N, C-alpha and C positions, 0 to 999 in steps of 0.2 A: 496436239497436246497428248502426251503419253499417259494412259490411264494408270499404269503401274507406278509411274513416278508420282502421280497425284496421290495415290493410296499410300505409298511409302512416306511421302512428305506429310500426309495427314496423320499417320502413326507417329511420326517424329514431332509434329505439333502437339499431339496429345501427350506425348512423353514429356515435352518441355513444360506444358501446363502443369502436369501432375508433380513434376520435380520442383517447379517453382512454388506450387501450393504447399508441398511438404516442407520446403526450405523456409518459407515465410512463417508457417505454423511453428516450426522449431525455433526460429529466431525470436518469435513473440514471447517465448518462455525465458529468454536470456535477459541479462541486465541491459539497461537502456543504451549505454554506450556501445556495447557489443552489437545490440540489435540494429542500431542506426548504421554502424559500419557494415554489418552483414547485408542490410537492405541496399546500401549503396553499391556494394560489390555485386549483389544479385541483379540489380538494375543495369549495371555496366555489362555483365555477362549477357543479359537478355538483349540489350542494344546490339552487342556484337553478333549474337545469333540472328537477330532480325536483319541486320545489315548483310550478313552472309546469305541469308535466304533471299533477300531482295535482289542481291547481285546475281543469284542463280536464275535459272530459266523461269518462264511464266508458269509452267505447270507445277514446279516446285513451290513457288510462292502461293499459288491457289490452293494446293494441297495442304500446305502448312497452315494457312488461314482457316481452311475448313476443319482441320483437326483441332486447332486451338479453339474454335468457336463451338464445335459440337461437344467437346469433352466436358466442360463445366456442368451443363444440365444433366448429362448422362452420369457424371460422377455424383452429383447431388441425388439423383434418382436411386443410384446403387446404395448410397449411404442411408437414405430414408427407408429403402426396402430392407436393408440389413437391420435397422432399428426396429422396424415393424415386425420382422420375423423373430427377432430376439425377445420382443415383448409378448409375443403370442404364447 
């Protein structure tokens, strides 16, 4: 397993998570019909990305999963810290 491949895939997994998070947040502000269509398209794109990742090597798959799993708690921690600093 190539370490650089795992790290690059982890960064990609993190990017996919943050992009999806921002897209869903933006879609939630739109009208119901547009939101549903946007969520369906977002889900299809995610399925395609996961399929491509699963077809890749084992190190890419492991790195992608690690990046996608580690990013949400780190993202929440950054947002909470930013709120805490702003309120001080």
